[in-house]
Every structure is written in C-alpha cells, then in structure tokens.
N, CA, C, O and the ligand as a Tripos MOL2 file, in Angstrom:
@<TRIPOS>MOLECULE
protein
  237   235    60     0     0
PROTEIN
NO_CHARGES

@<TRIPOS>ATOM
      1 N          24.3880  -11.6440   -1.8030 N.3       1 MET1
      2 CA         23.5520  -11.6730   -2.9320 C.3       1 MET1
      3 C          22.1970  -11.1910   -2.6490 C.2       1 MET1
      4 O          21.6120  -11.3970   -1.5850 O.2       1 MET1
      5 N          21.7400  -10.5670   -3.6060 N.am      2 CYS2
      6 CA         20.3740   -9.7550   -3.5270 C.3       2 CYS2
      7 C          19.1440  -10.8920   -3.4810 C.2       2 CYS2
      8 O          18.9190  -11.8130   -4.2660 O.2       2 CYS2
      9 N          18.5090  -10.5290   -2.3990 N.am      3 ILE3
     10 CA         17.1500  -11.5560   -2.2440 C.3       3 ILE3
     11 C          16.2020  -11.4490   -3.2890 C.2       3 ILE3
     12 O          15.3450  -12.3280   -3.3810 O.2       3 ILE3
     13 N          16.2260  -10.3930   -4.1870 N.am      4 ARG4
     14 CA         15.1420  -10.0990   -5.0380 C.3       4 ARG4
     15 C          15.5410  -10.7090   -6.4130 C.2       4 ARG4
     16 O          14.8860  -11.6110   -6.9350 O.2       4 ARG4
     17 N          16.6260  -10.1790   -6.9520 N.am      5 CYS5
     18 CA         16.9870  -10.6920   -8.3270 C.3       5 CYS5
     19 C          17.9640  -11.7070   -8.3050 C.2       5 CYS5
     20 O          18.2350  -12.2110   -9.3950 O.2       5 CYS5
     21 N          18.6500  -12.1860   -7.1350 N.am      6 GLY6
     22 CA         19.6540  -13.3070   -6.9910 C.3       6 GLY6
     23 C          20.7110  -13.0750   -8.0790 C.2       6 GLY6
     24 O          21.3280  -14.0610   -8.4840 O.2       6 GLY6
     25 N          20.9720  -11.8930   -8.5780 N.am      7 GLU7
     26 CA         22.1020  -11.7900   -9.5710 C.3       7 GLU7
     27 C          23.0310  -10.8370   -9.1410 C.2       7 GLU7
     28 O          24.1710  -11.0030   -9.5730 O.2       7 GLU7
     29 N          22.8180   -9.7690   -8.3150 N.am      8 HIS8
     30 CA         23.8960   -8.8260   -8.0870 C.3       8 HIS8
     31 C          24.4130   -8.9030   -6.6770 C.2       8 HIS8
     32 O          23.5910   -9.3220   -5.8620 O.2       8 HIS8
     33 N          25.4540   -8.6270   -6.2760 N.am      9 GLU9
     34 CA         26.0070   -8.3820   -4.9720 C.3       9 GLU9
     35 C          25.3200   -7.3190   -4.3120 C.2       9 GLU9
     36 O          24.7560   -6.4950   -5.0320 O.2       9 GLU9
     37 N          25.2600   -7.1780   -2.9900 N.am     10 THR10
     38 CA         24.7100   -6.2130   -2.2550 C.3      10 THR10
     39 C          25.5740   -5.6090   -1.3130 C.2      10 THR10
     40 O          26.5740   -6.1450   -0.8370 O.2      10 THR10
     41 N          25.0810   -4.2780   -1.0160 N.am     11 PRO11
     42 CA         26.1800   -3.6070   -0.0590 C.3      11 PRO11
     43 C          26.0570   -4.4390    1.4290 C.2      11 PRO11
     44 O          25.1650   -5.2550    1.6610 O.2      11 PRO11
     45 N          26.9620   -4.1250    2.2350 N.am     12 LEU12
     46 CA         27.0640   -4.9960    3.3040 C.3      12 LEU12
     47 C          25.7060   -4.7930    4.1700 C.2      12 LEU12
     48 O          25.1990   -3.6770    4.2800 O.2      12 LEU12
     49 N          25.2160   -5.8160    4.7070 N.am     13 ASP13
     50 CA         23.9750   -5.7840    5.6860 C.3      13 ASP13
     51 C          22.6770   -5.1960    4.8980 C.2      13 ASP13
     52 O          21.7720   -4.6400    5.5210 O.2      13 ASP13
     53 N          22.6510   -5.3490    3.5650 N.am     14 ARG14
     54 CA         21.5620   -4.9080    2.9030 C.3      14 ARG14
     55 C          21.0260   -6.0690    2.3520 C.2      14 ARG14
     56 O          21.8420   -6.8910    1.9360 O.2      14 ARG14
     57 N          19.8040   -6.3300    2.2500 N.am     15 PRO15
     58 CA         19.1330   -7.3360    1.4090 C.3      15 PRO15
     59 C          19.0630   -7.2270   -0.1720 C.2      15 PRO15
     60 O          19.1050   -8.2390   -0.8720 O.2      15 PRO15
     61 N          18.9640   -6.0610   -0.6520 N.am     16 TYR16
     62 CA         18.6750   -5.6250   -2.1480 C.3      16 TYR16
     63 C          19.7450   -5.1740   -2.6780 C.2      16 TYR16
     64 O          20.3880   -4.4170   -1.9500 O.2      16 TYR16
     65 N          20.2690   -5.4330   -3.9690 N.am     17 CYS17
     66 CA         21.1200   -4.7130   -4.6390 C.3      17 CYS17
     67 C          20.6070   -3.1430   -4.9240 C.2      17 CYS17
     68 O          19.4430   -2.7660   -4.7900 O.2      17 CYS17
     69 N          21.7080   -2.3350   -5.3360 N.am     18 VAL18
     70 CA         21.1330   -1.0540   -5.8220 C.3      18 VAL18
     71 C          20.0880   -0.9590   -6.7170 C.2      18 VAL18
     72 O          19.1380   -0.2540   -6.3750 O.2      18 VAL18
     73 N          20.0540   -1.5170   -7.7980 N.am     19 HIS19
     74 CA         18.9140   -1.5830   -8.8210 C.3      19 HIS19
     75 C          17.5440   -2.0360   -8.0500 C.2      19 HIS19
     76 O          16.5430   -1.3190   -8.0920 O.2      19 HIS19
     77 N          17.5680   -3.1200   -7.4330 N.am     20 CYS20
     78 CA         16.2530   -3.7570   -6.6990 C.3      20 CYS20
     79 C          15.9100   -2.6730   -5.4490 C.2      20 CYS20
     80 O          14.7430   -2.5870   -5.0660 O.2      20 CYS20
     81 N          16.7550   -2.0120   -4.9510 N.am     21 THR21
     82 CA         16.5390   -1.1400   -3.8650 C.3      21 THR21
     83 C          15.3430   -0.0960   -4.5160 C.2      21 THR21
     84 O          14.2700    0.0440   -3.9290 O.2      21 THR21
     85 N          15.6080    0.5250   -5.6240 N.am     22 PHE22
     86 CA         14.8830    1.4790   -6.1330 C.3      22 PHE22
     87 C          13.5360    0.9440   -6.6480 C.2      22 PHE22
     88 O          12.5050    1.6150   -6.5970 O.2      22 PHE22
     89 N          13.6140   -0.5070   -7.2300 N.am     23 ALA23
     90 CA         12.3830   -0.9130   -7.4720 C.3      23 ALA23
     91 C          11.5360   -1.2840   -6.5560 C.2      23 ALA23
     92 O          10.3240   -1.1760   -6.7430 O.2      23 ALA23
     93 N          12.0380   -1.7580   -5.4680 N.am     24 VAL24
     94 CA         11.2720   -2.2510   -4.4070 C.3      24 VAL24
     95 C          10.8140   -0.9260   -3.6020 C.2      24 VAL24
     96 O           9.8020   -1.0200   -2.9090 O.2      24 VAL24
     97 N          11.3910    0.0970   -3.6490 N.am     25 ARG25
     98 CA         10.9480    1.4840   -3.1750 C.3      25 ARG25
     99 C           9.7580    1.8200   -3.7740 C.2      25 ARG25
    100 O           8.7760    2.1780   -3.1240 O.2      25 ARG25
    101 N           9.7860    1.7040   -5.2790 N.am     26 ALA26
    102 CA          8.8230    2.1370   -6.0270 C.3      26 ALA26
    103 C           7.3470    1.3050   -5.8180 C.2      26 ALA26
    104 O           6.2000    1.7530   -5.8070 O.2      26 ALA26
    105 N           7.8360   -0.0600   -5.6600 N.am     27 GLU27
    106 CA          6.5740   -0.9630   -5.3820 C.3      27 GLU27
    107 C           6.0290   -0.6740   -3.9120 C.2      27 GLU27
    108 O           4.8190   -0.8360   -3.7530 O.2      27 GLU27
    109 N           6.6890   -0.3180   -2.9690 N.am     28 VAL28
    110 CA          6.1560   -0.0110   -1.6110 C.3      28 VAL28
    111 C           5.4790    1.3290   -1.7940 C.2      28 VAL28
    112 O           4.3460    1.4160   -1.3210 O.2      28 VAL28
    113 N           5.9350    2.2830   -2.3420 N.am     29 GLU29
    114 CA          5.1480    3.5480   -2.6930 C.3      29 GLU29
    115 C           3.9280    3.2290   -3.3080 C.2      29 GLU29
    116 O           2.9070    3.6160   -2.7380 O.2      29 GLU29
    117 N           3.8230    2.5740   -4.4010 N.am     30 ASP30
    118 CA          2.7690    2.1230   -5.1580 C.3      30 ASP30
    119 C           1.6830    1.5430   -4.1970 C.2      30 ASP30
    120 O           0.5240    1.9490   -4.2800 O.2      30 ASP30
    121 N           2.0580    0.5800   -3.2690 N.am     31 GLY31
    122 CA          1.3030   -0.2070   -2.4500 C.3      31 GLY31
    123 C           0.7600    0.8030   -1.5970 C.2      31 GLY31
    124 O          -0.4690    0.8380   -1.5260 O.2      31 GLY31
    125 N           1.4540    1.6760   -0.9010 N.am     32 LEU32
    126 CA          1.0020    2.4880    0.0770 C.3      32 LEU32
    127 C          -0.1390    3.4520   -0.5400 C.2      32 LEU32
    128 O          -1.1840    3.7590    0.0340 O.2      32 LEU32
    129 N           0.2550    3.8480   -1.7700 N.am     33 ARG33
    130 CA         -0.7960    4.6680   -2.5040 C.3      33 ARG33
    131 C          -2.1240    3.9170   -2.5620 C.2      33 ARG33
    132 O          -3.1250    4.4740   -2.1120 O.2      33 ARG33
    133 N          -2.2050    2.6940   -3.0840 N.am     34 LYS34
    134 CA         -3.2600    1.7010   -3.2530 C.3      34 LYS34
    135 C          -3.8420    1.5290   -1.8100 C.2      34 LYS34
    136 O          -5.0580    1.6460   -1.6590 O.2      34 LYS34
    137 N          -3.1010    1.2800   -0.8380 N.am     35 LEU35
    138 CA         -3.7670    1.0180    0.3610 C.3      35 LEU35
    139 C          -4.4480    2.3310    0.8670 C.2      35 LEU35
    140 O          -5.5140    2.2070    1.4690 O.2      35 LEU35
    141 N          -3.9410    3.5390    0.6800 N.am     36 GLY36
    142 CA         -4.7090    4.8860    1.0930 C.3      36 GLY36
    143 C          -6.0290    4.7460    0.3220 C.2      36 GLY36
    144 O          -7.0910    4.8610    0.9340 O.2      36 GLY36
    145 N          -6.0010    4.4770   -1.1240 N.am     37 GLU37
    146 CA         -7.3320    4.5140   -1.9000 C.3      37 GLU37
    147 C          -8.2390    3.3590   -1.2520 C.2      37 GLU37
    148 O          -9.4540    3.5440   -1.1740 O.2      37 GLU37
    149 N          -7.7340    2.3190   -0.8450 N.am     38 TYR38
    150 CA         -8.6550    1.3340   -0.2850 C.3      38 TYR38
    151 C          -9.2160    1.7720    1.0660 C.2      38 TYR38
    152 O         -10.4120    1.5930    1.2950 O.2      38 TYR38
    153 N          -8.4510    2.3120    1.9300 N.am     39 LEU39
    154 CA         -8.9390    2.7780    3.2520 C.3      39 LEU39
    155 C          -9.8360    3.8380    3.0510 C.2      39 LEU39
    156 O         -10.8490    3.8080    3.7510 O.2      39 LEU39
    157 N          -9.6860    4.9110    2.1400 N.am     40 GLY40
    158 CA        -10.4280    6.0070    1.7870 C.3      40 GLY40
    159 C         -11.7450    5.2990    1.2230 C.2      40 GLY40
    160 O         -12.8110    5.7480    1.6420 O.2      40 GLY40
    161 N         -11.7760    4.3780    0.4360 N.am     41 ALA41
    162 CA        -13.2640    3.8260   -0.0250 C.3      41 ALA41
    163 C         -14.1080    3.2680    1.1270 C.2      41 ALA41
    164 O         -15.3380    3.2940    1.1710 O.2      41 ALA41
    165 N         -13.2550    2.7410    2.0880 N.am     42 TRP42
    166 CA        -13.9850    2.1260    3.2870 C.3      42 TRP42
    167 C         -14.5000    3.2400    4.2270 C.2      42 TRP42
    168 O         -15.5810    3.1490    4.8080 O.2      42 TRP42
    169 N         -13.6220    4.3540    4.3490 N.am     43 ALA43
    170 CA        -14.1290    5.3900    5.1850 C.3      43 ALA43
    171 C         -15.4610    5.9780    4.3930 C.2      43 ALA43
    172 O         -16.4920    6.2230    5.0190 O.2      43 ALA43
    173 N         -15.3560    6.1770    3.0160 N.am     44 ALA44
    174 CA        -16.5260    6.6360    2.3560 C.3      44 ALA44
    175 C         -17.6970    5.6500    2.7780 C.2      44 ALA44
    176 O         -18.7550    6.0300    3.2800 O.2      44 ALA44
    177 N         -17.3850    4.4230    2.5250 N.am     45 PHE45
    178 CA        -18.5190    3.3940    2.6850 C.3      45 PHE45
    179 C         -19.1600    3.4930    3.9790 C.2      45 PHE45
    180 O         -20.3730    3.3490    4.1260 O.2      45 PHE45
    181 N         -18.1670    3.7940    5.1220 N.am     46 ASP46
    182 CA        -18.8100    3.9210    6.5560 C.3      46 ASP46
    183 C         -19.5320    5.1720    6.4160 C.2      46 ASP46
    184 O         -20.6430    5.1480    6.9460 O.2      46 ASP46
    185 N         -19.1880    6.3220    5.8140 N.am     47 ALA47
    186 CA        -19.9120    7.6320    5.9160 C.3      47 ALA47
    187 C         -21.3470    7.3600    5.2490 C.2      47 ALA47
    188 O         -22.3970    7.8360    5.6790 O.2      47 ALA47
    189 N         -21.2370    6.5720    4.2000 N.am     48 TRP48
    190 CA        -22.6200    6.2460    3.5830 C.3      48 TRP48
    191 C         -23.5530    5.5170    4.2280 C.2      48 TRP48
    192 O         -24.7520    5.7910    4.1760 O.2      48 TRP48
    193 N         -22.9470    4.3010    5.0380 N.am     49 CYS49
    194 CA        -23.8130    3.6890    5.8230 C.3      49 CYS49
    195 C         -24.4570    4.4680    6.8950 C.2      49 CYS49
    196 O         -25.6750    4.4180    7.0690 O.2      49 CYS49
    197 N         -23.5990    5.2500    7.6820 N.am     50 ALA50
    198 CA        -23.8720    6.0160    8.7050 C.3      50 ALA50
    199 C         -25.0550    7.0330    8.0550 C.2      50 ALA50
    200 O         -26.0810    7.0290    8.7360 O.2      50 ALA50
    201 N         -25.0920    7.7320    7.0990 N.am     51 ALA51
    202 CA        -26.0930    8.3970    6.4410 C.3      51 ALA51
    203 C         -27.3420    7.6960    6.1540 C.2      51 ALA51
    204 O         -28.4690    8.1120    6.4210 O.2      51 ALA51
    205 N         -27.0340    6.5770    5.5780 N.am     52 ARG52
    206 CA        -28.2430    5.7210    5.2910 C.3      52 ARG52
    207 C         -29.1230    5.3240    6.5880 C.2      52 ARG52
    208 O         -30.3500    5.4130    6.6400 O.2      52 ARG52
    209 N         -28.3160    4.8900    7.5780 N.am     53 ARG53
    210 CA        -28.9510    4.4780    8.8540 C.3      53 ARG53
    211 C         -29.6980    5.8410    9.4700 C.2      53 ARG53
    212 O         -30.7290    5.7650   10.1380 O.2      53 ARG53
    213 N         -29.2030    6.7690    9.2330 N.am     54 ARG54
    214 CA        -30.0390    8.2080    9.7500 C.3      54 ARG54
    215 C         -31.2280    8.4930    9.0680 C.2      54 ARG54
    216 O         -32.2680    8.8410    9.6250 O.2      54 ARG54
    217 N         -31.0490    8.3200    7.6460 N.am     55 SER55
    218 CA        -32.1120    8.3710    6.7190 C.3      55 SER55
    219 C         -33.2710    7.3140    6.9540 C.2      55 SER55
    220 O         -34.4480    7.5630    6.6930 O.2      55 SER55
    221 N         -32.8230    6.1150    7.4710 N.am     56 VAL56
    222 CA        -33.8930    4.7770    7.5360 C.3      56 VAL56
    223 C         -34.3390    5.1260    8.8180 C.2      56 VAL56
    224 O         -35.5610    4.9960    8.8790 O.2      56 VAL56
    225 N         -33.7410    5.5950   10.0720 N.am     57 ALA57
    226 CA        -34.1580    5.8080   11.2920 C.3      57 ALA57
    227 C         -35.1240    6.7980   11.1340 C.2      57 ALA57
    228 O         -36.1140    6.5860   11.8340 O.2      57 ALA57
    229 N         -35.1800    7.8960   10.3950 N.am     58 SER58
    230 CA        -35.9630    8.9990   10.4340 C.3      58 SER58
    231 C         -37.3590    8.8710    9.7010 C.2      58 SER58
    232 O         -38.2690    9.6910    9.8260 O.2      58 SER58
    233 N         -37.4120    7.6010    8.8290 N.am     59 VAL59
    234 CA        -38.5950    7.3410    8.1890 C.3      59 VAL59
    235 C         -39.7490    6.5710    9.0970 C.2      59 VAL59
    236 O         -40.8430    6.2980    8.6020 O.2      59 VAL59
    237 ZN         18.8300   -7.1160   -6.9730 Zn       60 ZN60
@<TRIPOS>BOND
     1     1     2 1
     2     2     3 1
     3     3     4 2
     4     3     5 am
     5     5     6 1
     6     6     7 1
     7     7     8 2
     8     7     9 am
     9     9    10 1
    10    10    11 1
    11    11    12 2
    12    11    13 am
    13    13    14 1
    14    14    15 1
    15    15    16 2
    16    15    17 am
    17    17    18 1
    18    18    19 1
    19    19    20 2
    20    19    21 am
    21    21    22 1
    22    22    23 1
    23    23    24 2
    24    23    25 am
    25    25    26 1
    26    26    27 1
    27    27    28 2
    28    27    29 am
    29    29    30 1
    30    30    31 1
    31    31    32 2
    32    31    33 am
    33    33    34 1
    34    34    35 1
    35    35    36 2
    36    35    37 am
    37    37    38 1
    38    38    39 1
    39    39    40 2
    40    39    41 am
    41    41    42 1
    42    42    43 1
    43    43    44 2
    44    43    45 am
    45    45    46 1
    46    46    47 1
    47    47    48 2
    48    47    49 am
    49    49    50 1
    50    50    51 1
    51    51    52 2
    52    51    53 am
    53    53    54 1
    54    54    55 1
    55    55    56 2
    56    55    57 am
    57    57    58 1
    58    58    59 1
    59    59    60 2
    60    59    61 am
    61    61    62 1
    62    62    63 1
    63    63    64 2
    64    63    65 am
    65    65    66 1
    66    66    67 1
    67    67    68 2
    68    67    69 am
    69    69    70 1
    70    70    71 1
    71    71    72 2
    72    71    73 am
    73    73    74 1
    74    74    75 1
    75    75    76 2
    76    75    77 am
    77    77    78 1
    78    78    79 1
    79    79    80 2
    80    79    81 am
    81    81    82 1
    82    82    83 1
    83    83    84 2
    84    83    85 am
    85    85    86 1
    86    86    87 1
    87    87    88 2
    88    87    89 am
    89    89    90 1
    90    90    91 1
    91    91    92 2
    92    91    93 am
    93    93    94 1
    94    94    95 1
    95    95    96 2
    96    95    97 am
    97    97    98 1
    98    98    99 1
    99    99   100 2
   100    99   101 am
   101   101   102 1
   102   102   103 1
   103   103   104 2
   104   103   105 am
   105   105   106 1
   106   106   107 1
   107   107   108 2
   108   107   109 am
   109   109   110 1
   110   110   111 1
   111   111   112 2
   112   111   113 am
   113   113   114 1
   114   114   115 1
   115   115   116 2
   116   115   117 am
   117   117   118 1
   118   118   119 1
   119   119   120 2
   120   119   121 am
   121   121   122 1
   122   122   123 1
   123   123   124 2
   124   123   125 am
   125   125   126 1
   126   126   127 1
   127   127   128 2
   128   127   129 am
   129   129   130 1
   130   130   131 1
   131   131   132 2
   132   131   133 am
   133   133   134 1
   134   134   135 1
   135   135   136 2
   136   135   137 am
   137   137   138 1
   138   138   139 1
   139   139   140 2
   140   139   141 am
   141   141   142 1
   142   142   143 1
   143   143   144 2
   144   143   145 am
   145   145   146 1
   146   146   147 1
   147   147   148 2
   148   147   149 am
   149   149   150 1
   150   150   151 1
   151   151   152 2
   152   151   153 am
   153   153   154 1
   154   154   155 1
   155   155   156 2
   156   155   157 am
   157   157   158 1
   158   158   159 1
   159   159   160 2
   160   159   161 am
   161   161   162 1
   162   162   163 1
   163   163   164 2
   164   163   165 am
   165   165   166 1
   166   166   167 1
   167   167   168 2
   168   167   169 am
   169   169   170 1
   170   170   171 1
   171   171   172 2
   172   171   173 am
   173   173   174 1
   174   174   175 1
   175   175   176 2
   176   175   177 am
   177   177   178 1
   178   178   179 1
   179   179   180 2
   180   179   181 am
   181   181   182 1
   182   182   183 1
   183   183   184 2
   184   183   185 am
   185   185   186 1
   186   186   187 1
   187   187   188 2
   188   187   189 am
   189   189   190 1
   190   190   191 1
   191   191   192 2
   192   191   193 am
   193   193   194 1
   194   194   195 1
   195   195   196 2
   196   195   197 am
   197   197   198 1
   198   198   199 1
   199   199   200 2
   200   199   201 am
   201   201   202 1
   202   202   203 1
   203   203   204 2
   204   203   205 am
   205   205   206 1
   206   206   207 1
   207   207   208 2
   208   207   209 am
   209   209   210 1
   210   210   211 1
   211   211   212 2
   212   211   213 am
   213   213   214 1
   214   214   215 1
   215   215   216 2
   216   215   217 am
   217   217   218 1
   218   218   219 1
   219   219   220 2
   220   219   221 am
   221   221   222 1
   222   222   223 1
   223   223   224 2
   224   223   225 am
   225   225   226 1
   226   226   227 1
   227   227   228 2
   228   227   229 am
   229   229   230 1
   230   230   231 1
   231   231   232 2
   232   231   233 am
   233   233   234 1
   234   234   235 1
   235   235   236 2
@<TRIPOS>SUBSTRUCTURE
     1 MET1         2 RESIDUE 1 A MET
     2 CYS2         6 RESIDUE 1 A CYS
     3 ILE3        10 RESIDUE 1 A ILE
     4 ARG4        14 RESIDUE 1 A ARG
     5 CYS5        18 RESIDUE 1 A CYS
     6 GLY6        22 RESIDUE 1 A GLY
     7 GLU7        26 RESIDUE 1 A GLU
     8 HIS8        30 RESIDUE 1 A HIS
     9 GLU9        34 RESIDUE 1 A GLU
    10 THR10       38 RESIDUE 1 A THR
    11 PRO11       42 RESIDUE 1 A PRO
    12 LEU12       46 RESIDUE 1 A LEU
    13 ASP13       50 RESIDUE 1 A ASP
    14 ARG14       54 RESIDUE 1 A ARG
    15 PRO15       58 RESIDUE 1 A PRO
    16 TYR16       62 RESIDUE 1 A TYR
    17 CYS17       66 RESIDUE 1 A CYS
    18 VAL18       70 RESIDUE 1 A VAL
    19 HIS19       74 RESIDUE 1 A HIS
    20 CYS20       78 RESIDUE 1 A CYS
    21 THR21       82 RESIDUE 1 A THR
    22 PHE22       86 RESIDUE 1 A PHE
    23 ALA23       90 RESIDUE 1 A ALA
    24 VAL24       94 RESIDUE 1 A VAL
    25 ARG25       98 RESIDUE 1 A ARG
    26 ALA26      102 RESIDUE 1 A ALA
    27 GLU27      106 RESIDUE 1 A GLU
    28 VAL28      110 RESIDUE 1 A VAL
    29 GLU29      114 RESIDUE 1 A GLU
    30 ASP30      118 RESIDUE 1 A ASP
    31 GLY31      122 RESIDUE 1 A GLY
    32 LEU32      126 RESIDUE 1 A LEU
    33 ARG33      130 RESIDUE 1 A ARG
    34 LYS34      134 RESIDUE 1 A LYS
    35 LEU35      138 RESIDUE 1 A LEU
    36 GLY36      142 RESIDUE 1 A GLY
    37 GLU37      146 RESIDUE 1 A GLU
    38 TYR38      150 RESIDUE 1 A TYR
    39 LEU39      154 RESIDUE 1 A LEU
    40 GLY40      158 RESIDUE 1 A GLY
    41 ALA41      162 RESIDUE 1 A ALA
    42 TRP42      166 RESIDUE 1 A TRP
    43 ALA43      170 RESIDUE 1 A ALA
    44 ALA44      174 RESIDUE 1 A ALA
    45 PHE45      178 RESIDUE 1 A PHE
    46 ASP46      182 RESIDUE 1 A ASP
    47 ALA47      186 RESIDUE 1 A ALA
    48 TRP48      190 RESIDUE 1 A TRP
    49 CYS49      194 RESIDUE 1 A CYS
    50 ALA50      198 RESIDUE 1 A ALA
    51 ALA51      202 RESIDUE 1 A ALA
    52 ARG52      206 RESIDUE 1 A ARG
    53 ARG53      210 RESIDUE 1 A ARG
    54 ARG54      214 RESIDUE 1 A ARG
    55 SER55      218 RESIDUE 1 A SER
    56 VAL56      222 RESIDUE 1 A VAL
    57 ALA57      226 RESIDUE 1 A ALA
    58 SER58      230 RESIDUE 1 A SER
    59 VAL59      234 RESIDUE 1 A VAL
    60 ZN60       237 GROUP 0 **** ****
C-alpha cells in the first residue's frame, strides 16, 4: 500500500504508487530549487557582509 495516498497498491519494494512517485518527484525538485535559492541568498548576504566589513574597516 502506498505510504502517501494510502489508496493504491505499490510496485514490489517501493513506498509510493505510480501516481505518487511522480507527485513526490515534483515536490522534491521544487524543494531543491527552493533550497538552491535559499542558499544563494545566504551566499549573497555573506558577500554583502564581507564587502561591508571591508568598507567599514577602510573608514
Ligand atoms: Zn499513492
């Protein structure tokens, strides 16, 4: 039985039914995209902090 929908049978040794496999894959891809954006924002913030430290140190 599918662990996500609880309605459909799953292929042998698989946790999700065919329908949920595609849904979960889309959710994971979306999550990875959001994680990439999140980490990119932190990297930009780190660069901003480093630039600010340099400008403050030079004053
Ligand atoms: Zn399912």
